[in-house]
N, C-alpha and C positions, 0 to 999 in steps of 0.2 A: 427377437425381443426388441421392441421399439425403444427409443430413448425414454418416452414418458412411462413406459411400463417398468424400465430398469430404475428410473428415479422413483416411482412409486414403491418399488421393492426395497430400495435403499432407505427411504423414509420410514417404511414399516418395520425393517429389521434394525434400524439404529437404536442404540441404548437409550432408554428414557431418562436415565440419571446423568447422561453426559452433557455438559454445558460447553457451548461453543463460545469463545471469547473473540469477538471481532475487534482488531486493533488497526490503528492508522498511525503512521509515522510520516512527519512532513519535514523536509530538508530545504535549506537554502544557504547560500555562502554568507548572508548577513546574520544568520542565527548564531550568536556567541553567548556563553555563559558568563558568569561574573568574572571568571579568570581569563577571559578572552579566547576559550577553546571553542571549536565547533560543537554545536549542540542541535537537538532536533525536538519537535512537539511530538510527543508520544501520548496517544489517547486510546483507551479501551472502553467499549460500550459497556455500560452497567453501573453499579453503584459503588463498587470497591475498586481500589487501586491494585495492580498486580506487578510482581517482578517476574519477567519473562525472558528467556534466553533467545537471543537472535541467532540467525543462521551465521556460519563462520565468515561468508563473503558479504555480510552486510556492509553498506557503505560507511557506517558509523558504529563503533563499538561491536564489531563483528565477534560472534561467539561468546559474548558477555551477557550476564544478566542485567537488564536495564528496567527502570520503573516506568510503567504505563499508567497515566492518571485516568481516573473515572471521569470521562467527559461525554455528554450526549452528542453523538454524530449520526448522520444518515448518509448512506451511499445508495442512490437510486439509478438504475440502469434507464437510459433515456430511450432506448429503442434502436432499431437499425434502419438506415436508409441507404439507398444506392449511392456509391461513390462518396460516402462519408465514413470517417473513422468513428467507430462506436466510442461513446463516452459515458461517465457517470456524473450525476449531479451530487456534489457534496455539500452538506450543510452541517455546521457545528453550532449547536446552541449554547446559550449562556456563556459566551466567550470571555475568558479572563482577561485582565489587562496585559498580562505577560504575553498571551497568544495574540491579542490585538496589536501590541507592539511590534512582535516578530513579523506578523503578516503585513503590516503597514510598511515596514521597512523592506520586505520582500517585494511588495507591489511597486515600490518607487524605483526599483532596478529593472534592467532588461534580462537579468539571469532567470532561467526557469525555475519554478517551485516544483519540487519532486514530492510525490506522496507514495507511500508503500502500504499496502493492505496485506495484513497476515492474519489468518485464523489460527487460534490455539485452542486446545482442550484444557478445560480447568484442571482436569486430572493429569495433564502432562505439560508443565511449563518449560520443559527442556528444549523446545524447538517448535516452530510453526508447523501446522499440518499441511501447508502448501509449499513446496519448494521447487522452483523459485517462487518467491512471493510476487504479487501483482504490483508492478512498478508503473506509476502513471505520472503524467505531467499535469500540473494544475494551471488553468488559465481563467480569465475573467473572474478573478477573485474580488469579491466585495466584502467589506468589513463594516459593521456597525455596532452599536453597544449591545445588541441582542444576539446577533448571529453573524457568522462568517460563511459565505457561500462561494462556490466555484465549480468549474467544470473540470473533471479529471478524465483524461484521455491516455490510452496507451499510445506509445509513439507511432509514427506513420506506418501502420501494418501493410498499407497498400504497396509500399516499396521494399518490404522484406523479400530476400531472395528466396525462391523455392525450386528445388530443395535448398535448404540453407547450409548444408554441409559442403565443405570445399574438399575435393579429392586432390590432395597434393603428395608429392613423393615422401614428405616428411611423415604424414600420417598413414599413407598407403605405399610402403616401399616396393610393392609388387608392380607399380606403375613404371619403375625405371628398369631398363634391360642392361 
């Protein structure tokens, strides 16, 4: 069975009453709440806000239920080119003042902006349906009164080791005589 056939079968057999919630979380060291604690921008596509549980090893509020605000955003795959890291084009429409302020502070520093994509099912808010979630670095971020845009890419996948598992005596005691 080819990939296309498997994908067509998955689409045909998926429950029609199941709603996928696409969420986006954006982190940066300059994002602080009113009490000075680290915070994040959390968005869910759609018209309603949701309280969803993060995975236990999330960088902020791991294992807790957090609020995702209903914000229109779009992730578009750019395509693939030889010797280039694949990336997504991110657009957040009708940006609020709070998000604009956070992103403008982040752009002014050299620290990377991290974005995390997690899909949830509306019927199961107890955790994302993708573990680990897709963690990307935002670059070329531009903010105006109507829209925030940027380029989200996975870290340098060209330099990941393959195979990425290290065979050490701690994890494989049979290596030591």
